[in-house]
All heavy atoms as a GROMACS GRO file, in nm:
protein
  605
    1MET      N    1   9.398   3.792  10.857
    1MET     CA    2   9.254   3.787  10.872
    1MET      C    3   9.218   3.814  11.017
    1MET      O    4   9.283   3.766  11.108
    1MET     CB    5   9.201   3.651  10.828
    1MET     CG    6   9.207   3.628  10.679
    1MET     SD    7   9.127   3.476  10.624
    1MET     CE    8   8.959   3.506  10.664
    2ARG      N    9   9.111   3.887  11.032
    2ARG     CA   10   9.059   3.912  11.167
    2ARG      C   11   8.982   3.789  11.213
    2ARG      O   12   8.950   3.700  11.134
    2ARG     CB   13   8.964   4.031  11.166
    2ARG     CG   14   9.030   4.163  11.141
    2ARG     CD   15   8.928   4.272  11.156
    2ARG     NE   16   8.985   4.399  11.115
    2ARG     CZ   17   8.914   4.506  11.089
    2ARG    NH1   18   8.782   4.503  11.099
    2ARG    NH2   19   8.972   4.617  11.054
    3GLU      N   20   8.952   3.788  11.340
    3GLU     CA   21   8.875   3.676  11.394
    3GLU      C   22   8.738   3.663  11.328
    3GLU      O   23   8.685   3.553  11.315
    3GLU     CB   24   8.860   3.692  11.546
    3GLU     CG   25   8.990   3.671  11.622
    3GLU     CD   26   8.971   3.688  11.771
    3GLU    OE1   27   8.859   3.673  11.821
    3GLU    OE2   28   9.073   3.712  11.838
    4ASP      N   29   8.684   3.778  11.283
    4ASP     CA   30   8.552   3.774  11.219
    4ASP      C   31   8.558   3.739  11.071
    4ASP      O   32   8.460   3.741  11.000
    4ASP     CB   33   8.477   3.906  11.239
    4ASP     CG   34   8.544   4.024  11.168
    4ASP    OD1   35   8.650   4.004  11.104
    4ASP    OD2   36   8.492   4.136  11.178
    5GLY      N   37   8.678   3.708  11.021
    5GLY     CA   38   8.696   3.668  10.883
    5GLY      C   39   8.728   3.782  10.787
    5GLY      O   40   8.751   3.758  10.669
    6ALA      N   41   8.729   3.905  10.836
    6ALA     CA   42   8.760   4.018  10.751
    6ALA      C   43   8.909   4.017  10.715
    6ALA      O   44   8.993   3.982  10.797
    6ALA     CB   45   8.725   4.149  10.822
    7LEU      N   46   8.937   4.054  10.592
    7LEU     CA   47   9.075   4.057  10.546
    7LEU      C   48   9.142   4.188  10.587
    7LEU      O   49   9.083   4.294  10.577
    7LEU     CB   50   9.081   4.044  10.394
    7LEU     CG   51   9.045   3.909  10.336
    7LEU    CD1   52   9.044   3.916  10.183
    7LEU    CD2   53   9.142   3.803  10.382
    8GLU      N   54   9.265   4.179  10.632
    8GLU     CA   55   9.346   4.296  10.665
    8GLU      C   56   9.440   4.320  10.548
    8GLU      O   57   9.476   4.229  10.474
    8GLU     CB   58   9.430   4.270  10.791
    8GLU     CG   59   9.350   4.257  10.917
    8GLU     CD   60   9.298   4.390  10.968
    8GLU    OE1   61   9.355   4.496  10.932
    8GLU    OE2   62   9.201   4.388  11.044
    9TYR      N   63   9.481   4.443  10.532
    9TYR     CA   64   9.573   4.479  10.424
    9TYR      C   65   9.689   4.556  10.483
    9TYR      O   66   9.669   4.652  10.557
    9TYR     CB   67   9.501   4.564  10.319
    9TYR     CG   68   9.591   4.613  10.208
    9TYR    CD1   69   9.633   4.528  10.108
    9TYR    CD2   70   9.634   4.744  10.205
    9TYR    CE1   71   9.715   4.572  10.006
    9TYR    CE2   72   9.716   4.790  10.104
    9TYR     CZ   73   9.755   4.704  10.004
    9TYR     OH   74   9.837   4.748   9.904
   10ALA      N   75   9.806   4.515  10.452
   10ALA     CA   76   9.926   4.585  10.497
   10ALA      C   77  10.015   4.610  10.377
   10ALA      O   78  10.035   4.522  10.294
   10ALA     CB   79  10.001   4.503  10.601
   11LYS      N   80  10.064   4.731  10.368
   11LYS     CA   81  10.154   4.765  10.259
   11LYS      C   82  10.286   4.808  10.319
   11LYS      O   83  10.290   4.883  10.416
   11LYS     CB   84  10.096   4.878  10.174
   11LYS     CG   85  10.180   4.910  10.054
   11LYS     CD   86  10.110   5.005   9.961
   11LYS     CE   87  10.198   5.025   9.839
   11LYS     NZ   88  10.127   5.095   9.734
   12THR      N   89  10.392   4.760  10.265
   12THR     CA   90  10.524   4.799  10.313
   12THR      C   91  10.590   4.890  10.211
   12THR      O   92  10.558   4.884  10.092
   12THR     CB   93  10.614   4.677  10.338
   12THR    OG1   94  10.629   4.606  10.215
   12THR    CG2   95  10.555   4.585  10.443
   13PHE      N   96  10.677   4.973  10.259
   13PHE     CA   97  10.749   5.064  10.172
   13PHE      C   98  10.898   5.043  10.192
   13PHE      O   99  10.944   5.019  10.303
   13PHE     CB  100  10.716   5.210  10.206
   13PHE     CG  101  10.573   5.246  10.178
   13PHE    CD1  102  10.477   5.235  10.276
   13PHE    CD2  103  10.535   5.290  10.052
   13PHE    CE1  104  10.345   5.269  10.251
   13PHE    CE2  105  10.403   5.324  10.026
   13PHE     CZ  106  10.307   5.312  10.125
   14ARG      N  107  10.970   5.053  10.085
   14ARG     CA  108  11.115   5.040  10.092
   14ARG      C  109  11.176   5.176  10.062
   14ARG      O  110  11.140   5.240   9.964
   14ARG     CB  111  11.163   4.937   9.990
   14ARG     CG  112  11.311   4.913   9.997
   14ARG     CD  113  11.353   4.809   9.895
   14ARG     NE  114  11.495   4.794   9.897
   14ARG     CZ  115  11.557   4.688   9.941
   14ARG    NH1  116  11.488   4.585   9.985
   14ARG    NH2  117  11.687   4.681   9.940
   15LEU      N  118  11.266   5.218  10.148
   15LEU     CA  119  11.335   5.345  10.126
   15LEU      C  120  11.440   5.329  10.017
   15LEU      O  121  11.503   5.223  10.006
   15LEU     CB  122  11.402   5.393  10.254
   15LEU     CG  123  11.311   5.424  10.373
   15LEU    CD1  124  11.395   5.459  10.495
   15LEU    CD2  125  11.214   5.534  10.340
   16SER      N  126  11.461   5.433   9.942
   16SER     CA  127  11.567   5.430   9.841
   16SER      C  128  11.702   5.439   9.912
   16SER      O  129  11.710   5.476  10.030
   16SER     CB  130  11.552   5.548   9.745
   16SER     OG  131  11.583   5.670   9.810
   17ALA      N  132  11.807   5.409   9.839
   17ALA     CA  133  11.942   5.417   9.897
   17ALA      C  134  11.972   5.560   9.943
   17ALA      O  135  12.032   5.581  10.049
   17ALA     CB  136  12.046   5.371   9.795
   18GLY      N  137  11.928   5.659   9.866
   18GLY     CA  138  11.950   5.799   9.904
   18GLY      C  139  11.876   5.836  10.032
   18GLY      O  140  11.929   5.908  10.116
   19GLN      N  141  11.754   5.787  10.045
   19GLN     CA  142  11.677   5.815  10.166
   19GLN      C  143  11.743   5.752  10.288
   19GLN      O  144  11.748   5.812  10.395
   19GLN     CB  145  11.534   5.763  10.151
   19GLN     CG  146  11.451   5.843  10.053
   19GLN     CD  147  11.318   5.777  10.024
   19GLN    OE1  148  11.311   5.655  10.005
   19GLN    NE2  149  11.213   5.856  10.019
   20VAL      N  150  11.794   5.632  10.272
   20VAL     CA  151  11.864   5.564  10.382
   20VAL      C  152  11.990   5.641  10.420
   20VAL      O  153  12.017   5.664  10.538
   20VAL     CB  154  11.898   5.418  10.344
   20VAL    CG1  155  11.990   5.354  10.447
   20VAL    CG2  156  11.771   5.336  10.327
   21ARG      N  157  12.065   5.686  10.320
   21ARG     CA  158  12.188   5.762  10.344
   21ARG      C  159  12.157   5.892  10.419
   21ARG      O  160  12.224   5.926  10.516
   21ARG     CB  161  12.253   5.792  10.208
   21ARG     CG  162  12.399   5.808  10.209
   21ARG     CD  163  12.461   5.825  10.070
   21ARG     NE  164  12.382   5.906   9.978
   21ARG     CZ  165  12.316   5.859   9.872
   21ARG    NH1  166  12.321   5.732   9.843
   21ARG    NH2  167  12.248   5.939   9.793
   22ARG      N  168  12.054   5.963  10.376
   22ARG     CA  169  12.016   6.088  10.443
   22ARG      C  170  11.968   6.062  10.586
   22ARG      O  171  12.002   6.137  10.678
   22ARG     CB  172  11.910   6.162  10.362
   22ARG     CG  173  11.968   6.222  10.234
   22ARG     CD  174  11.868   6.308  10.160
   22ARG     NE  175  11.760   6.234  10.099
   22ARG     CZ  176  11.766   6.171   9.982
   22ARG    NH1  177  11.878   6.172   9.912
   22ARG    NH2  178  11.662   6.107   9.934
   23ALA      N  179  11.891   5.957  10.604
   23ALA     CA  180  11.841   5.924  10.739
   23ALA      C  181  11.956   5.890  10.832
   23ALA      O  182  11.959   5.935  10.948
   23ALA     CB  183  11.742   5.809  10.732
   24ARG      N  184  12.053   5.814  10.785
   24ARG     CA  185  12.168   5.779  10.868
   24ARG      C  186  12.250   5.902  10.905
   24ARG      O  187  12.298   5.915  11.018
   24ARG     CB  188  12.257   5.677  10.797
   24ARG     CG  189  12.197   5.539  10.798
   24ARG     CD  190  12.293   5.437  10.743
   24ARG     NE  191  12.231   5.305  10.745
   24ARG     CZ  192  12.254   5.211  10.657
   24ARG    NH1  193  12.340   5.231  10.559
   24ARG    NH2  194  12.194   5.094  10.665
   25LEU      N  195  12.264   5.993  10.810
   25LEU     CA  196  12.338   6.116  10.838
   25LEU      C  197  12.266   6.197  10.946
   25LEU      O  198  12.328   6.244  11.042
   25LEU     CB  199  12.353   6.199  10.710
   25LEU     CG  200  12.426   6.332  10.723
   25LEU    CD1  201  12.567   6.313  10.778
   25LEU    CD2  202  12.429   6.402  10.589
   26LEU      N  203  12.135   6.210  10.935
   26LEU     CA  204  12.059   6.284  11.036
   26LEU      C  205  12.063   6.213  11.171
   26LEU      O  206  12.071   6.278  11.276
   26LEU     CB  207  11.914   6.302  10.991
   26LEU     CG  208  11.894   6.396  10.872
   26LEU    CD1  209  11.748   6.397  10.829
   26LEU    CD2  210  11.943   6.536  10.902
   27GLN      N  211  12.062   6.081  11.170
   27GLN     CA  212  12.072   6.005  11.295
   27GLN      C  213  12.206   6.030  11.363
   27GLN      O  214  12.213   6.047  11.485
   27GLN     CB  215  12.056   5.854  11.270
   27GLN     CG  216  11.915   5.811  11.244
   27GLN     CD  217  11.906   5.663  11.211
   27GLN    OE1  218  11.997   5.605  11.152
   27GLN    NE2  219  11.795   5.602  11.248
   28GLN      N  220  12.313   6.031  11.284
   28GLN     CA  221  12.446   6.057  11.340
   28GLN      C  222  12.453   6.197  11.400
   28GLN      O  223  12.507   6.216  11.510
   28GLN     CB  224  12.555   6.040  11.233
   28GLN     CG  225  12.583   5.898  11.196
   28GLN     CD  226  12.646   5.822  11.311
   28GLN    OE1  227  12.735   5.872  11.380
   28GLN    NE2  228  12.600   5.701  11.333
   29LEU      N  229  12.400   6.295  11.328
   29LEU     CA  230  12.400   6.431  11.380
   29LEU      C  231  12.320   6.440  11.510
   29LEU      O  232  12.367   6.500  11.608
   29LEU     CB  233  12.342   6.527  11.276
   29LEU     CG  234  12.434   6.561  11.160
   29LEU    CD1  235  12.355   6.617  11.043
   29LEU    CD2  236  12.543   6.657  11.204
   30ALA      N  237  12.205   6.379  11.513
   30ALA     CA  238  12.121   6.381  11.634
   30ALA      C  239  12.190   6.309  11.750
   30ALA      O  240  12.186   6.356  11.864
   30ALA     CB  241  11.986   6.319  11.605
   31ALA      N  242  12.255   6.197  11.721
   31ALA     CA  243  12.322   6.120  11.826
   31ALA      C  244  12.435   6.198  11.891
   31ALA      O  245  12.472   6.172  12.005
   31ALA     CB  246  12.376   5.988  11.768
   32HIS      N  247  12.490   6.295  11.818
   32HIS     CA  248  12.600   6.374  11.871
   32HIS      C  249  12.557   6.517  11.902
   32HIS      O  250  12.638   6.610  11.901
   32HIS     CB  251  12.718   6.373  11.773
   32HIS     CG  252  12.776   6.236  11.759
   32HIS    ND1  253  12.735   6.146  11.664
   32HIS    CD2  254  12.867   6.170  11.834
   32HIS    CE1  255  12.799   6.033  11.679
   32HIS    NE2  256  12.880   6.044  11.783
   33GLY      N  257  12.428   6.531  11.931
   33GLY     CA  258  12.377   6.661  11.974
   33GLY      C  259  12.388   6.770  11.869
   33GLY      O  260  12.401   6.887  11.904
   34TRP      N  261  12.389   6.733  11.743
   34TRP     CA  262  12.401   6.827  11.631
   34TRP      C  263  12.532   6.903  11.636
   34TRP      O  264  12.546   7.011  11.581
   34TRP     CB  265  12.280   6.920  11.624
   34TRP     CG  266  12.157   6.841  11.594
   34TRP    CD1  267  12.075   6.782  11.684
   34TRP    CD2  268  12.106   6.806  11.465
   34TRP    NE1  269  11.975   6.713  11.620
   34TRP    CE2  270  11.991   6.727  11.485
   34TRP    CE3  271  12.146   6.833  11.335
   34TRP    CZ2  272  11.916   6.674  11.380
   34TRP    CZ3  273  12.070   6.782  11.231
   34TRP    CH2  274  11.957   6.704  11.253
   35ASN      N  275  12.632   6.844  11.702
   35ASN     CA  276  12.765   6.902  11.709
   35ASN      C  277  12.844   6.852  11.589
   35ASN      O  278  12.870   6.732  11.576
   35ASN     CB  279  12.832   6.861  11.840
   35ASN     CG  280  12.970   6.919  11.854
   35ASN    OD1  281  13.059   6.890  11.776
   35ASN    ND2  282  12.987   7.002  11.956
   36LEU      N  283  12.882   6.944  11.503
   36LEU     CA  284  12.951   6.906  11.378
   36LEU      C  285  13.086   6.840  11.406
   36LEU      O  286  13.121   6.741  11.341
   36LEU     CB  287  12.969   7.027  11.288
   36LEU     CG  288  12.841   7.092  11.236
   36LEU    CD1  289  12.874   7.216  11.153
   36LEU    CD2  290  12.759   6.994  11.156
   37ASP      N  291  13.162   6.893  11.500
   37ASP     CA  292  13.294   6.836  11.528
   37ASP      C  293  13.282   6.694  11.584
   37ASP      O  294  13.356   6.605  11.542
   37ASP     CB  295  13.371   6.926  11.626
   37ASP     CG  296  13.406   7.061  11.563
   37ASP    OD1  297  13.446   7.063  11.445
   37ASP    OD2  298  13.395   7.162  11.634
   38ALA      N  299  13.189   6.672  11.676
   38ALA     CA  300  13.171   6.539  11.735
   38ALA      C  301  13.120   6.440  11.631
   38ALA      O  302  13.165   6.325  11.626
   38ALA     CB  303  13.074   6.547  11.852
   39THR      N  304  13.029   6.484  11.546
   39THR     CA  305  12.976   6.396  11.442
   39THR      C  306  13.085   6.360  11.342
   39THR      O  307  13.099   6.244  11.303
   39THR     CB  308  12.856   6.461  11.370
   39THR    OG1  309  12.757   6.496  11.466
   39THR    CG2  310  12.796   6.367  11.268
   40ALA      N  311  13.162   6.461  11.301
   40ALA     CA  312  13.271   6.435  11.206
   40ALA      C  313  13.372   6.337  11.266
   40ALA      O  314  13.416   6.244  11.197
   40ALA     CB  315  13.341   6.567  11.170
   41ALA      N  316  13.405   6.354  11.392
   41ALA     CA  317  13.499   6.263  11.458
   41ALA      C  318  13.443   6.121  11.460
   41ALA      O  319  13.517   6.024  11.434
   41ALA     CB  320  13.530   6.311  11.600
   42ALA      N  321  13.315   6.107  11.490
   42ALA     CA  322  13.253   5.974  11.494
   42ALA      C  323  13.252   5.909  11.356
   42ALA      O  324  13.265   5.787  11.345
   42ALA     CB  325  13.110   5.984  11.547
   43LEU      N  326  13.241   5.990  11.252
   43LEU     CA  327  13.241   5.937  11.115
   43LEU      C  328  13.382   5.926  11.058
   43LEU      O  329  13.400   5.881  10.945
   43LEU     CB  330  13.155   6.027  11.025
   43LEU     CG  331  13.006   6.031  11.058
   43LEU    CD1  332  12.935   6.136  10.972
   43LEU    CD2  333  12.942   5.894  11.037
   44ARG      N  334  13.479   5.971  11.135
   44ARG     CA  335  13.620   5.968  11.095
   44ARG      C  336  13.645   6.048  10.967
   44ARG      O  337  13.716   6.004  10.875
   44ARG     CB  338  13.670   5.825  11.079
   44ARG     CG  339  13.666   5.748  11.209
   44ARG     CD  340  13.718   5.610  11.193
   44ARG     NE  341  13.705   5.541  11.321
   44ARG     CZ  342  13.696   5.412  11.332
   44ARG    NH1  343  13.700   5.335  11.226
   44ARG    NH2  344  13.684   5.357  11.451
   45ILE      N  345  13.584   6.166  10.963
   45ILE     CA  346  13.605   6.260  10.854
   45ILE      C  347  13.627   6.397  10.915
   45ILE      O  348  13.606   6.417  11.034
   45ILE     CB  349  13.486   6.263  10.755
   45ILE    CG1  350  13.355   6.303  10.825
   45ILE    CG2  351  13.472   6.130  10.683
   45ILE    CD1  352  13.235   6.315  10.733
   46THR      N  353  13.671   6.492  10.833
   46THR     CA  354  13.692   6.626  10.883
   46THR      C  355  13.559   6.700  10.892
   46THR      O  356  13.459   6.659  10.832
   46THR     CB  357  13.786   6.708  10.792
   46THR    OG1  358  13.722   6.731  10.667
   46THR    CG2  359  13.919   6.636  10.771
   47ARG      N  360  13.560   6.809  10.966
   47ARG     CA  361  13.439   6.892  10.980
   47ARG      C  362  13.395   6.943  10.843
   47ARG      O  363  13.277   6.943  10.811
   47ARG     CB  364  13.470   7.008  11.075
   47ARG     CG  365  13.351   7.096  11.104
   47ARG     CD  366  13.393   7.199  11.208
   47ARG     NE  367  13.276   7.261  11.266
   47ARG     CZ  368  13.240   7.386  11.241
   47ARG    NH1  369  13.312   7.460  11.159
   47ARG    NH2  370  13.133   7.436  11.298
   48ASP      N  371  13.493   6.988  10.762
   48ASP     CA  372  13.459   7.038  10.629
   48ASP      C  373  13.399   6.927  10.541
   48ASP      O  374  13.307   6.951  10.464
   48ASP     CB  375  13.580   7.100  10.561
   48ASP     CG  376  13.618   7.236  10.619
   48ASP    OD1  377  13.535   7.294  10.694
   48ASP    OD2  378  13.728   7.284  10.589
   49GLN      N  379  13.452   6.807  10.552
   49GLN     CA  380  13.397   6.695  10.476
   49GLN      C  381  13.253   6.667  10.519
   49GLN      O  382  13.167   6.638  10.435
   49GLN     CB  383  13.482   6.569  10.493
   49GLN     CG  384  13.614   6.574  10.422
   49GLN     CD  385  13.704   6.458  10.458
   49GLN    OE1  386  13.708   6.412  10.573
   49GLN    NE2  387  13.776   6.407  10.359
   50LEU      N  388  13.228   6.675  10.649
   50LEU     CA  389  13.092   6.654  10.699
   50LEU      C  390  12.998   6.762  10.645
   50LEU      O  391  12.888   6.732  10.600
   50LEU     CB  392  13.089   6.653  10.852
   50LEU     CG  393  12.950   6.645  10.915
   50LEU    CD1  394  12.879   6.516  10.875
   50LEU    CD2  395  12.958   6.657  11.066
   51ILE      N  396  13.043   6.885  10.647
   51ILE     CA  397  12.959   6.994  10.598
   51ILE      C  398  12.930   6.975  10.449
   51ILE      O  399  12.817   6.994  10.405
   51ILE     CB  400  13.026   7.131  10.627
   51ILE    CG1  401  13.026   7.156  10.778
   51ILE    CG2  402  12.956   7.244  10.552
   51ILE    CD1  403  13.107   7.277  10.822
   52ARG      N  404  13.031   6.936  10.372
   52ARG     CA  405  13.008   6.907  10.229
   52ARG      C  406  12.908   6.793  10.212
   52ARG      O  407  12.823   6.796  10.122
   52ARG     CB  408  13.140   6.870  10.160
   52ARG     CG  409  13.223   6.990  10.122
   52ARG     CD  410  13.330   6.957  10.019
   52ARG     NE  411  13.386   6.824  10.027
   52ARG     CZ  412  13.498   6.793  10.093
   52ARG    NH1  413  13.565   6.885  10.158
   52ARG    NH2  414  13.542   6.670  10.095
   53ARG      N  415  12.920   6.693  10.296
   53ARG     CA  416  12.829   6.578  10.289
   53ARG      C  417  12.685   6.621  10.322
   53ARG      O  418  12.591   6.582  10.254
   53ARG     CB  419  12.877   6.471  10.387
   53ARG     CG  420  12.808   6.340  10.375
   53ARG     CD  421  12.889   6.240  10.454
   53ARG     NE  422  12.817   6.117  10.470
   53ARG     CZ  423  12.859   6.015  10.542
   53ARG    NH1  424  12.975   6.024  10.606
   53ARG    NH2  425  12.790   5.906  10.551
   54ILE      N  426  12.671   6.702  10.426
   54ILE     CA  427  12.539   6.752  10.464
   54ILE      C  428  12.480   6.831  10.347
   54ILE      O  429  12.363   6.813  10.311
   54ILE     CB  430  12.549   6.840  10.591
   54ILE    CG1  431  12.584   6.754  10.712
   54ILE    CG2  432  12.419   6.917  10.615
   54ILE    CD1  433  12.623   6.833  10.836
   55ASP      N  434  12.561   6.917  10.288
   55ASP     CA  435  12.515   6.996  10.174
   55ASP      C  436  12.482   6.907  10.054
   55ASP      O  437  12.379   6.925   9.989
   55ASP     CB  438  12.621   7.099  10.137
   55ASP     CG  439  12.576   7.193  10.027
   55ASP    OD1  440  12.464   7.248  10.038
   55ASP    OD2  441  12.651   7.212   9.929
   56GLY      N  442  12.566   6.809  10.030
   56GLY     CA  443  12.545   6.718   9.917
   56GLY      C  444  12.419   6.634   9.929
   56GLY      O  445  12.360   6.594   9.829
   57GLU      N  446  12.376   6.610  10.050
   57GLU     CA  447  12.254   6.532  10.072
   57GLU      C  448  12.130   6.620  10.072
   57GLU      O  449  12.019   6.573  10.095
   57GLU     CB  450  12.263   6.454  10.205
   57GLU     CG  451  12.367   6.345  10.205
   57GLU     CD  452  12.340   6.233  10.105
   57GLU    OE1  453  12.226   6.223  10.052
   57GLU    OE2  454  12.432   6.154  10.081
   58GLY      N  455  12.150   6.750  10.047
   58GLY     CA  456  12.035   6.839  10.037
   58GLY      C  457  11.998   6.908  10.166
   58GLY      O  458  11.892   6.971  10.176
   59PHE      N  459  12.085   6.900  10.266
   59PHE     CA  460  12.056   6.961  10.395
   59PHE      C  461  12.143   7.084  10.422
   59PHE      O  462  12.160   7.124  10.537
   59PHE     CB  463  12.076   6.860  10.508
   59PHE     CG  464  11.981   6.744  10.504
   59PHE    CD1  465  12.029   6.614  10.500
   59PHE    CD2  466  11.844   6.764  10.504
   59PHE    CE1  467  11.942   6.506  10.496
   59PHE    CE2  468  11.756   6.657  10.500
   59PHE     CZ  469  11.805   6.527  10.496
   60GLY      N  470  12.197   7.143  10.318
   60GLY     CA  471  12.283   7.259  10.335
   60GLY      C  472  12.214   7.374  10.406
   60GLY      O  473  12.279   7.452  10.476
   61TYR      N  474  12.083   7.381  10.392
   61TYR     CA  475  12.008   7.488  10.458
   61TYR      C  476  12.011   7.477  10.611
   61TYR      O  477  11.978   7.573  10.681
   61TYR     CB  478  11.862   7.490  10.410
   61TYR     CG  479  11.785   7.365  10.444
   61TYR    CD1  480  11.713   7.356  10.562
   61TYR    CD2  481  11.783   7.256  10.357
   61TYR    CE1  482  11.643   7.241  10.594
   61TYR    CE2  483  11.712   7.141  10.388
   61TYR     CZ  484  11.641   7.134  10.506
   61TYR     OH  485  11.572   7.020  10.538
   62LEU      N  486  12.054   7.363  10.663
   62LEU     CA  487  12.064   7.345  10.808
   62LEU      C  488  12.191   7.409  10.865
   62LEU      O  489  12.201   7.429  10.985
   62LEU     CB  490  12.064   7.197  10.844
   62LEU     CG  491  11.938   7.118  10.812
   62LEU    CD1  492  11.959   6.969  10.839
   62LEU    CD2  493  11.820   7.171  10.892
   63ILE      N  494  12.285   7.441  10.779
   63ILE     CA  495  12.413   7.497  10.820
   63ILE      C  496  12.409   7.648  10.796
   63ILE      O  497  12.361   7.694  10.692
   63ILE     CB  498  12.529   7.436  10.738
   63ILE    CG1  499  12.526   7.283  10.744
   63ILE    CG2  500  12.664   7.491  10.782
   63ILE    CD1  501  12.551   7.225  10.880
   64ALA      N  502  12.460   7.723  10.893
   64ALA     CA  503  12.468   7.869  10.876
   64ALA      C  504  12.540   7.899  10.745
   64ALA      O  505  12.641   7.835  10.712
   64ALA     CB  506  12.540   7.933  10.993
   65GLU      N  507  12.489   7.995  10.671
   65GLU     CA  508  12.540   8.023  10.537
   65GLU      C  509  12.690   8.052  10.535
   65GLU      O  510  12.762   8.001  10.450
   65GLU     CB  511  12.464   8.140  10.475
   65GLU     CG  512  12.497   8.162  10.330
   65GLU     CD  513  12.413   8.271  10.266
   65GLU    OE1  514  12.308   8.307  10.321
   65GLU    OE2  515  12.455   8.319  10.160
   66HIS      N  516  12.738   8.131  10.632
   66HIS     CA  517  12.880   8.165  10.632
   66HIS      C  518  12.967   8.042  10.664
   66HIS      O  519  13.077   8.028  10.612
   66HIS     CB  520  12.910   8.280  10.730
   66HIS     CG  521  12.896   8.244  10.874
   66HIS    ND1  522  12.774   8.234  10.938
   66HIS    CD2  523  12.990   8.212  10.967
   66HIS    CE1  524  12.793   8.200  11.064
   66HIS    NE2  525  12.924   8.186  11.084
   67VAL      N  526  12.917   7.951  10.744
   67VAL     CA  527  12.990   7.828  10.777
   67VAL      C  528  12.996   7.738  10.654
   67VAL      O  529  13.100   7.682  10.620
   67VAL     CB  530  12.924   7.755  10.896
   67VAL    CG1  531  12.991   7.620  10.921
   67VAL    CG2  532  12.928   7.842  11.020
   68LEU      N  533  12.883   7.725  10.586
   68LEU     CA  534  12.876   7.643  10.465
   68LEU      C  535  12.968   7.697  10.357
   68LEU      O  536  13.047   7.622  10.298
   68LEU     CB  537  12.732   7.635  10.416
   68LEU     CG  538  12.706   7.556  10.288
   68LEU    CD1  539  12.747   7.411  10.306
   68LEU    CD2  540  12.558   7.565  10.251
   69LYS      N  541  12.961   7.827  10.333
   69LYS     CA  542  13.045   7.888  10.229
   69LYS      C  543  13.194   7.871  10.260
   69LYS      O  544  13.273   7.841  10.171
   69LYS     CB  545  13.011   8.036  10.213
   69LYS     CG  546  12.884   8.060  10.137
   69LYS     CD  547  12.858   8.209  10.119
   69LYS     CE  548  12.732   8.232  10.038
   69LYS     NZ  549  12.704   8.374  10.017
   70ALA      N  550  13.230   7.889  10.386
   70ALA     CA  551  13.372   7.874  10.424
   70ALA      C  552  13.420   7.731  10.403
   70ALA      O  553  13.529   7.708  10.352
   70ALA     CB  554  13.391   7.916  10.569
   71ALA      N  555  13.337   7.634  10.440
   71ALA     CA  556  13.376   7.493  10.423
   71ALA      C  557  13.389   7.458  10.276
   71ALA      O  558  13.482   7.388  10.236
   71ALA     CB  559  13.275   7.402  10.492
   72LEU      N  560  13.295   7.505  10.196
   72LEU     CA  561  13.300   7.475  10.052
   72LEU      C  562  13.419   7.544   9.987
   72LEU      O  563  13.483   7.487   9.899
   72LEU     CB  564  13.169   7.518   9.986
   72LEU     CG  565  13.044   7.442  10.029
   72LEU    CD1  566  12.921   7.501   9.963
   72LEU    CD2  567  13.055   7.294   9.999
   73LYS      N  568  13.451   7.663  10.032
   73LYS     CA  569  13.565   7.737   9.977
   73LYS      C  570  13.697   7.666  10.008
   73LYS      O  571  13.785   7.656   9.925
   73LYS     CB  572  13.566   7.879  10.033
   73LYS     CG  573  13.670   7.968   9.974
   73LYS     CD  574  13.660   8.108  10.032
   73LYS     CE  575  13.763   8.199   9.974
   73LYS     NZ  576  13.754   8.334  10.032
   74ARG      N  577  13.709   7.616  10.130
   74ARG     CA  578  13.833   7.549  10.171
   74ARG      C  579  13.855   7.417  10.098
   74ARG      O  580  13.967   7.369  10.090
   74ARG     CB  581  13.832   7.524  10.322
   74ARG     CG  582  13.861   7.645  10.405
   74ARG     CD  583  13.887   7.609  10.550
   74ARG     NE  584  13.768   7.557  10.615
   74ARG     CZ  585  13.678   7.631  10.680
   74ARG    NH1  586  13.693   7.762  10.686
   74ARG    NH2  587  13.574   7.576  10.738
   75THR      N  588  13.752   7.359  10.046
   75THR     CA  589  13.765   7.227   9.984
   75THR      C  590  13.784   7.235   9.834
   75THR      O  591  13.796   7.133   9.768
   75THR     CB  592  13.643   7.139  10.015
   75THR    OG1  593  13.526   7.205   9.969
   75THR    CG2  594  13.634   7.111  10.163
   76ARG      N  595  13.787   7.352   9.780
   76ARG     CA  596  13.806   7.367   9.634
   76ARG      C  597  13.949   7.384   9.598
   76ARG      O  598  14.036   7.412   9.663
   76ARG     CB  599  13.725   7.486   9.582
   76ARG     CG  600  13.578   7.454   9.586
   76ARG     CD  601  13.498   7.563   9.526
   76ARG     NE  602  13.358   7.525   9.540
   76ARG     CZ  603  13.259   7.609   9.531
   76ARG    NH1  604  13.281   7.734   9.506
   76ARG    NH2  605  13.137   7.568   9.546
   0.00000   0.00000   0.00000
């Protein structure tokens, strides 16, 4: 309530598990200067695993097409 007696309204939103997962992945990439090798090392996974993860979370368009295709090919 405000000092004048008016009611305030606040609404909170909860992110889904998928949204949290995607946000954390983007945070990790940003924290490592969008360097795939450094991010993969920090996550203790291979570069190809990171690229698959990025693609799996719907961010494959952020990776150069030839890099994405090569990583996906190597993991099959």
